C-alpha positions in Angstrom: -15.9 31.5 7.8 -16.6 27.5 8.2 -18.6 26.1 11.3 -16.7 24.6 14.7 -17.1 20.9 15.0 -16.9 19.3 17.6 -16.4 15.0 17.3 -16.1 13.7 21.8 -17.1 10.8 20.0 -13.8 10.3 18.6 -12.0 10.8 21.9 -14.0 8.7 23.4 -13.7 5.8 20.7 -9.7 6.7 21.3 -9.8 6.5 24.5 -12.1 3.2 24.8 -9.7 2.1 22.1 -6.8 2.6 24.2 -8.2 1.1 27.4 -9.0 -2.4 25.3 -5.5 -2.8 24.4 -4.1 -4.8 21.8 -5.5 -8.7 21.5 -6.4 -11.1 19.7 -9.4 -9.4 18.1 -6.8 -7.2 16.9 -4.4 -9.6 15.5 -7.0 -11.8 13.8 -7.9 -8.3 11.7 -4.1 -7.7 11.0 -4.5 -10.9 9.4 -6.8 -10.6 7.3 -5.7 -7.0 5.8 -2.8 -8.1 5.4 -3.4 -11.2 3.3 -5.1 -8.7 1.5 -2.3 -6.4 1.0 0.1 -9.5 0.1 -2.3 -10.1 -3.3 -2.5 -6.9 -3.8 1.1 -6.9 -3.9 1.8 -9.9 -6.2 -0.7 -8.7 -8.7 0.7 -5.5 -8.8 4.5 -7.2 -9.3 3.0 -9.8 -11.2 3.7 -7.9 -14.4 7.2 -7.3 -14.0 7.9 -11.4 -13.2 6.4 -11.7 -16.6 8.1 -8.8 -18.4 10.8 -10.6 -19.6 8.4 -13.7 -21.0 6.1 -11.4 -22.4 9.0 -9.2 -24.2 9.9 -13.1 -26.6 6.5 -14.0 -26.5 4.9 -10.9 -27.9 7.8 -9.2 -28.8 6.7 -6.3 -26.9 9.5 -3.7 -26.4 10.5 -2.0 -22.7 8.7 0.4 -23.4 5.8 -0.7 -24.4 6.2 -3.0 -21.0 6.2 -0.2 -19.1 3.1 1.3 -20.6 1.1 -1.7 -19.3 2.5 -0.9 -16.1 1.2 2.5 -16.7 -2.0 1.7 -17.9 -1.8 -0.4 -14.5 -1.0 2.2 -12.4 -3.2 5.5 -13.8 -5.7 2.9 -13.3 -5.3 2.5 -9.9 -5.3 6.4 -9.0 -8.4 6.7 -10.6 -9.5 3.5 -8.0 -8.1 5.4 -5.3 -10.5 8.3 -5.9 -13.5 5.7 -6.3 -12.3 3.4 -3.0 -11.5 7.2 -0.8 -14.5 8.0 -1.5 -16.6 5.1 -0.9 -14.3 4.5 2.2 -15.4 7.5 3.4 -18.9 7.2 2.4 -19.8 3.5 2.9 -17.5 1.8 5.3 -13.6 1.1 5.7 -15.1 -2.8 5.2 -17.1 -2.2 2.5 -14.0 -0.6 0.5 -12.1 -3.3 1.0 -14.1 -6.3 -0.3 -14.3 -3.7 -3.2 -11.7 -3.3 -4.1 -10.0 -7.2 -3.7 -13.4 -8.3 -5.8 -12.1 -6.2 -9.0 -8.7 -6.9 -8.9 -9.6 -10.3 -8.8 -11.6 -9.6 -11.8 -9.0 -7.6 -13.7 -6.5 -11.2 -13.4 -9.2 -13.3 -15.1 -8.7 -10.7 -18.3 -4.6 -10.7 -18.0 -4.6 -14.6 -17.9 -7.3 -14.9 -21.0 -5.9 -11.9 -22.9 -5.3 -12.9 -26.9 -3.2 -9.6 -27.3 -1.4 -6.5 -26.6 -4.6 -4.9 -26.6 -6.6 -6.5 -24.5 -4.0 -7.5 -21.7 -3.7 -3.9 -21.7 -7.4 -3.5 -21.4 -7.1 -6.5 -18.2 -4.4 -4.2 -16.6 -6.9 -1.2 -15.9 -9.4 -3.5 -14.4 -6.7 -4.6 -12.5 -5.6 -1.3 -11.3 -9.5 -0.3 -10.1 -9.0 -2.6 -7.7 -5.5 -2.7 -6.9 -5.8 0.9 -6.1 -7.8 1.6 -2.8 -7.1 -1.9 -1.3 -3.6 -0.8 0.6 -5.3 2.7 1.4 -8.5 0.8 2.8 -6.4 -1.2 4.7 -4.2 1.7 6.4 -7.4 3.5 7.4 -9.1 0.3 9.3 -6.0 -0.6 10.8 -5.2 3.5 12.2 -8.9 3.2 13.5 -9.3 -0.2 15.1 -5.9 0.0 17.7 -4.3 1.4 20.7 -2.2 4.7 20.4 0.2 3.1 21.8 0.3 0.5 18.5 -0.8 2.3 15.8 2.1 2.9 13.9 3.4 -0.1 14.0 0.5 -2.0 13.1 -0.1 -0.5 9.8 3.2 0.2 9.0 3.4 -3.4 10.2 0.6 -4.0 6.7 3.6 -3.4 4.5 5.9 -7.0 6.0 2.4 -8.9 4.1 2.6 -6.6 0.9 5.9 -4.9 0.7 7.5 -7.2 2.3 6.2 -10.9 1.4 4.5 -9.7 -1.1 7.9 -8.4 -3.0 9.3 -11.9 -2.2 7.0 -14.1 -3.1 5.3 -13.3 -5.9 8.5 -13.0 -8.0 9.8 -16.5 -6.4 6.6 -17.7 -7.5 6.9 -16.4 -10.9 10.2 -18.3 -11.0 8.6 -21.7 -9.9 5.8 -21.1 -12.6 7.9 -20.5 -15.6 10.9 -22.2 -14.4 10.2 -25.5 -13.9 6.6 -25.3 -13.6 6.8 -23.6 -17.3 6.1 -27.2 -19.1 3.7 -27.8 -17.5 2.1 -24.7 -17.0 1.8 -25.0 -21.4 5.4 -23.9 -22.4 6.8 -20.6 -22.8 3.5 -19.0 -24.4 1.4 -19.8 -21.8 2.8 -20.0 -18.6 3.0 -16.2 -18.4 -0.9 -16.7 -18.3 -0.9 -19.0 -15.1 0.6 -16.6 -13.6 -2.3 -14.0 -13.8 -5.1 -16.8 -13.3 -3.8 -17.9 -10.0 -3.9 -14.5 -8.8 -7.9 -15.2 -9.0 -7.4 -17.1 -6.1 -7.6 -14.7 -3.3 -11.1 -13.7 -4.7 -12.4 -15.7 -1.8 -10.9 -13.6 1.2 -14.8 -11.2 0.5 -16.2 -13.6 1.9 -14.0 -13.3 5.3 -14.1 -10.2 4.9 -17.4 -9.7 4.9 -18.3 -12.7 7.7 -15.7 -11.1 10.5 -14.4 -7.8 9.3 -15.9 -5.4 11.6 -16.8 -2.0 10.8 -13.9 0.5 12.8 -15.6 2.3 15.7 -14.3 5.2 14.7 -16.1 5.7 11.6 -19.3 3.8 13.4 -19.7 7.1 15.7 -18.3 9.9 12.9 -21.5 8.8 11.0 -24.4 8.7 14.2 -24.6 4.9 14.0 -23.6 5.0 18.2 -25.3 1.1 19.1 -23.0 -0.5 16.2 -19.8 1.2 17.6 -20.8 0.1 21.1 -20.6 -3.2 20.0 -17.4 -3.5 17.8 -15.7 -2.3 20.7 -17.8 -5.0 22.8 -16.2 -7.6 20.3 -12.8 -6.3 20.2 -12.7 -6.1 24.1 -14.6 -9.8 24.6 -11.0 -10.6 21.6 -13.7 -12.3 19.7 -14.9 -10.7 15.5 -18.2 -12.3 16.1 -20.6 -11.2 18.9 -22.7 -14.4 19.6 -24.8 -12.7 22.3 -21.6 -11.0 24.2 -23.8 -8.1 26.3 -23.3 -5.0 25.2 -21.1 -2.6 26.8 -21.3 1.1 26.8 -18.4 2.7 26.0 -20.0 5.1 23.9 -23.9 7.0 25.3 -25.6 9.4 23.1 -24.6 13.2 24.9 -20.7 11.7 25.1 -21.3 10.9 21.3 -22.1 14.7 19.6 -25.8 13.4 20.1 -25.4 10.7 17.4 -25.0 13.1 15.0 -23.1 12.2 11.5 -20.3 14.1 10.5 -20.9 16.3 7.5 -18.7 14.9 4.7 -16.5 17.0 2.3 -13.9 15.2 0.4 -12.8 18.7 -1.1 -11.9 19.5 3.0 -8.5 17.5 2.0 -7.7 20.1 0.3 -8.0 23.4 1.9 -6.4 25.1 5.2 -4.2 23.1 7.4 -4.7 19.9 5.4 -3.9 20.9 2.1 -0.8 21.6 3.9 -0.2 17.9 5.4 -1.2 16.7 1.4 1.1 19.3 -0.1 3.8 18.2 1.9 3.1 14.1 2.6 2.0 13.9 -1.6 5.2 14.9 -2.4 7.1 12.1 -0.4 5.2 9.8 -1.6 5.6 10.4 -4.9 9.4 10.4 -4.5 9.4 7.0 -2.6 6.8 5.1 -4.1 8.0 6.3 -7.6 11.7 4.8 -7.0 10.0 1.6 -5.6 7.9 0.7 -9.0 10.0 1.7 -11.4 12.9 -0.5 -9.3 10.1 -3.1 -9.3 9.1 -3.2 -12.9 12.7 -2.9 -14.9 15.1 -4.9 -12.2 14.0 -8.5 -14.3 15.4 -6.7 -17.2 18.3 -4.7 -16.2 19.3 -7.9 -15.1 18.4 -10.0 -18.2 20.3 -7.3 -20.2 23.4 -7.9 -18.2 23.1 -11.4 -19.4 21.6 -13.4 -16.8 18.5 -15.8 -17.8 15.1 -15.5 -17.1 14.8 -17.6 -14.3 18.6 -16.4 -12.5 16.9 -12.8 -13.2 14.1 -13.4 -11.5 15.2 -15.5 -8.6 17.5 -12.7 -7.8 14.6 -10.0 -7.7 13.6 -12.6 -5.0 16.5 -13.0 -3.3 16.9 -9.5 -3.4 13.0 -8.6 -1.8 14.7 -10.3 1.3 15.6 -6.5 2.1 11.8 -6.0 1.1 10.5 -8.2 4.4 13.1 -7.0 6.7 12.0 -3.4 5.9 8.9 -3.6 6.1 9.5 -5.2 9.8 12.1 -2.6 10.6 9.7 0.0 10.1 7.3 -1.1 12.1 9.3 -1.4 15.4 10.0 1.9 14.3 7.1 3.8 14.2 6.7 2.2 17.7 9.6 3.6 19.0 11.0 7.2 17.0 9.5 9.8 15.8 8.4 9.6 12.0 10.3 12.5 10.9 13.2 11.2 11.9 13.2 7.9 10.3 12.2 9.3 6.7 15.0 11.4 6.8 17.7 8.9 7.6 16.3 6.3 5.3 16.1 8.4 2.6 19.8 9.4 2.6 20.9 5.7 2.9 18.5 4.8 -0.2 20.0 7.5 -2.2 23.6 6.3 -1.4 22.2 2.5 -1.8 20.8 3.4 -5.2 24.0 5.1 -6.8 25.9 2.2 -5.2 23.9 -0.2 -6.9 24.0 1.8 -10.4 28.0 1.7 -10.1 29.0 -1.5 -8.8 26.5 -4.0 -8.9 28.2 -6.1 -11.7 28.5 -9.7 -10.2 25.8 -11.6 -8.4 27.4 -11.2 -5.4 26.8 -7.6 -5.3 24.2 -7.3 -7.5 22.5 -9.0 -4.4 23.9 -7.3 -1.4 23.8 -4.1 -3.0 19.8 -4.9 -4.6 19.2 -6.6 -1.2 19.9 -2.9 0.5 18.6 -1.1 -1.2 15.3 -2.4 -1.1 15.7 -3.0 2.6 15.4 1.0 2.8 13.0 1.3 0.1 10.4 -0.7 2.6 11.9 1.0 5.6 10.2 4.7 3.6 7.3 2.9 2.1 6.2 1.2 5.3 7.0 4.1 7.3 4.5 6.3 4.7 1.7 4.0 5.3 2.3 4.5 9.1 1.7 8.1 8.5 -0.8 8.8 5.9 -4.0 8.0 7.8 -2.4 10.0 10.9 -2.8 13.4 9.1 -7.0 13.2 8.6 -9.6 13.4 11.2 -11.9 10.3 11.1 -14.7 12.2 8.5 -11.4 12.1 5.1 -9.2 10.4 6.5 -10.5 7.7 4.2 -10.0 10.3 1.1 -7.0 11.4 2.4 -4.9 8.6 2.5 -5.7 7.4 -0.3 -5.2 11.0 -2.1 -1.9 10.4 -0.7 -1.0 7.4 -2.1 -2.3 8.5 -5.0 0.9 10.6 -5.9 2.8 7.6 -5.3 0.8 5.8 -8.2 1.0 9.4 -10.3 4.8 9.3 -10.2 4.1 4.9 -10.9 2.8 6.2 -14.1 5.1 8.1 -15.3 8.5 7.5 -13.9 9.4 4.0 -15.8 8.4 5.6 -18.4 11.6 7.8 -18.4 13.0 4.9 -16.8 12.6 2.6 -19.3 13.6 5.2 -21.8 17.0 5.8 -20.0 17.8 1.3 -19.4 17.1 1.3 -23.0 19.6 4.8 -24.4 21.8 5.0 -21.2 22.0 2.5 -19.9 21.7 1.0 -15.7 23.5 3.9 -13.9 21.0 6.7 -15.6 18.0 4.6 -13.9 20.2 4.7 -10.9 21.1 8.1 -10.7 17.5 9.2 -11.2 16.4 7.5 -8.4 18.8 8.8 -6.0 17.7 12.4 -6.9 14.0 11.2 -6.1 14.7 10.1 -2.3 17.7 13.3 -2.1 13.7 15.0 -3.2 12.2 13.1 -0.2 14.4 13.6 2.4 13.8 17.5 2.2 10.3 17.2 1.8 9.2 15.3 5.6 10.5 17.9 6.9 7.0 19.7 6.4 5.0 17.5 7.6 3.8 17.6 11.0 4.4 14.9 13.5 2.5 11.9 14.9 4.7 9.8 16.9 3.1 9.4 20.5 -0.1 11.6 19.6 -4.2 10.0 19.5 -5.8 10.6 16.2 -8.0 12.9 17.7 -4.7 15.5 18.9 -2.8 15.1 15.8 -6.3 16.6 14.3 -7.1 19.1 16.4 -5.8 22.1 14.4 -8.4 20.4 11.2 -11.3 20.7 13.4 -13.3 22.5 11.0 -15.3 21.5 8.1 
């Protein structure tokens, strides 16, 4: 028998945030988190972008290239578990800064790697850092914005990540490995600069520590009522630095469960109602992120195998990923206006058809760009909606860990599916890879029916059934 844990502090924070509305402070917070997510995806896509060059320089096979991605994503699983726990125990802001620092260190190792084994070690370190960056950002944003804007704001994280990040990463690679390749040392060394330049985002850590606030929901759940009031006051003023602002008492000790911290039991996400939510959305995450990562990793190699040059394949991949940008933007709009299940079901059906169309008909540059762009549109529409959905399914005390567990499922798929897809590509061709992708989206369309609808509901109302610990 479990004891009832009342959390009027969470309801009070929700009411305060809804009263404050969405202002300049929220936009600045979004920008900082989006920049972190943008560089996260730049780093995640860097291996796929330099894949053809690595195969030429080090004479590695497609499965060996896919194994490097498997190492990265396996480490991301570890990173997500660590970050989820850190996010609930130490705070959302600390988790974001931790991840950014670690993956920049891993990028530096990759840049100086003398051989395949050291590069694999570098990709492991990168993966640990990449693991929780976006999940931590999803959690932080979901807790900082009013109910009306929550889904759109969290989904917009993928505008900076999967949208701009996917487009710019392959465009950046095309420039560094193409026109600027000789400047950066030719084919033997230009790929190193791809990794090395991605160390620069570590500067963001300084901005995180100085300006990014902890979420008032997290602070209230830990009994830190005065700090929660200070953050709410700053948000209401539209400023990220206090500068002697008089603190408004949005929360009082009696209205905040006498300032007691909620007990944190991370295993709660695998029990009762939360287990049902975790299991259902885990299947969704497994399918959509597994399909996306597989295509991102293999697309440049697929195009090279079809006779395009490395520069052409990277440029085509960049153009196709414009669909990602529009898909993420569409998900941002949909998250505000339409139920999550409706968006996911319709998007999965069309993504399934788009995958089959690419596999069977993408035989000319025009069709490659058109069908590839269409496929990427629906991939990011779906992934961004998962971003909005996951943090809504958990109470504040385990929101970071629960969100990370959903994201982990995508990483598990991303670690395993590219290996099988790489073997399919080498032995059965492009069509087989995209048939596999279509099947995954069909399974996803069925799984979304078992996830609770959250559109337009407060976080506290969504989680009233999960209010036992």
